C-alpha positions in Angstrom: 48.6 67.9 -94.8 52.0 67.9 -96.3 54.2 69.6 -98.9 54.5 67.3 -101.9 58.0 66.6 -103.3 58.3 68.1 -106.8 60.9 66.5 -109.1 61.3 69.0 -111.9 65.0 69.4 -112.3 66.4 72.6 -113.6 63.6 74.8 -112.3 64.9 77.8 -110.5 61.9 79.3 -108.7 58.5 78.5 -107.4 57.1 80.4 -110.3 58.8 78.0 -112.7 57.4 75.0 -110.9 53.9 76.6 -110.8 54.2 77.3 -114.5 55.0 73.7 -115.3 52.1 72.4 -113.3 49.8 75.1 -114.7 50.5 74.0 -118.2 50.4 70.4 -117.4 47.1 70.4 -115.5 45.1 73.4 -116.7 41.7 72.3 -117.9 42.1 74.3 -121.2 45.4 72.5 -121.9 44.0 68.9 -121.6 43.9 66.4 -124.4 40.4 66.1 -125.9 40.6 62.3 -125.8 40.6 62.0 -122.0 37.8 60.1 -120.4 35.4 62.0 -118.2 37.0 60.3 -115.1 40.5 61.3 -116.2 39.4 64.9 -116.9 37.9 65.1 -113.5 41.1 63.8 -111.8 43.1 66.4 -113.8 40.7 69.1 -112.8 40.9 68.1 -109.1 44.7 68.0 -109.2 44.7 71.4 -110.9 42.5 72.8 -108.1 44.8 71.3 -105.4 47.9 72.7 -107.0 46.3 76.1 -107.4 45.2 76.2 -103.7 48.7 75.0 -102.6 50.3 77.7 -104.7 48.1 80.4 -103.2 49.2 79.3 -99.7 52.9 78.6 -100.4 53.6 81.6 -102.7 52.7 84.1 -99.9 55.3 84.3 -97.2 52.8 85.0 -94.4 50.4 82.2 -95.3 53.4 79.8 -95.9 54.7 80.6 -92.4 51.2 80.0 -90.9 50.9 76.7 -92.9 54.4 75.6 -91.7 53.4 76.3 -88.1 50.2 74.4 -88.4 52.0 71.5 -90.0 54.6 71.4 -87.3 52.0 71.6 -84.5 50.2 68.6 -86.1 53.5 66.7 -86.4 54.3 67.3 -82.7 50.8 66.4 -81.6 50.8 63.0 -83.4 53.9 60.9 -82.7 52.5 57.6 -84.0 50.5 56.5 -87.1 46.7 56.7 -86.9 45.2 53.6 -88.5 41.7 54.9 -88.8 39.4 57.8 -88.1 36.1 57.0 -86.6 33.1 58.8 -85.0 32.4 58.5 -81.3 28.9 57.2 -82.3 30.6 54.2 -84.0 32.1 53.1 -80.6 30.2 50.8 -78.2 29.4 52.1 -74.7 30.7 49.8 -72.0 28.5 50.7 -69.0 30.4 48.4 -66.6 33.7 50.3 -67.2 32.0 53.6 -68.1 34.0 54.0 -71.3 33.6 53.6 -75.0 35.2 50.7 -76.8 36.1 49.8 -80.4 37.5 46.5 -81.6 41.0 46.5 -83.2 41.8 44.3 -86.1 44.4 42.5 -83.9 41.6 41.4 -81.5 42.4 44.0 -78.9 40.3 47.0 -77.9 40.5 50.7 -78.1 39.1 52.3 -74.9 38.0 55.9 -74.6 37.1 57.2 -71.1 33.8 59.0 -70.7 35.3 62.4 -69.6 37.8 62.3 -72.5 34.9 61.6 -75.0 33.0 64.7 -73.6 35.9 67.0 -74.5 35.5 69.1 -77.6 38.7 68.0 -79.3 39.3 64.8 -81.2 41.1 62.1 -79.4 43.8 59.6 -80.4 43.4 56.2 -78.7 45.9 53.4 -78.7 45.0 49.7 -78.8 45.4 47.8 -75.6 47.2 45.0 -77.4 49.1 46.2 -80.4 50.7 49.5 -81.6 47.8 50.7 -83.7 45.8 53.8 -82.9 42.6 55.4 -84.0 41.4 59.0 -84.1 38.0 59.5 -82.5 36.2 62.4 -84.0 34.3 64.5 -81.6 30.5 64.8 -82.1 30.5 68.5 -81.1 
């Protein structure tokens, strides 16, 4: 979740930026010689820009979005290498924790009580600086 950097010089307002993207991406304004795949990509980008505009053009929803974005940034202070499901991890009955192999050869370990929480967990490798996000099954 992030705000994209727009590089349209000379545009004064958000309405100007939206207008440029609207004309550039609107399905009715597309060239007829686009492949089906290109047309689908343009349509998805148009939908993404339209949804972003609906959030960012309204002061209340923009403030809520900014707060949510800031909370996410504060919560995650390191890069997440991968997102996995808890069921993809191996159960280590000896240590009573879940484990998952890191590409460096180390291991990610998730304690049983942490795995039972309803929130997703970020787990660091025991050898390198990589981390994974473990999605809760609840």
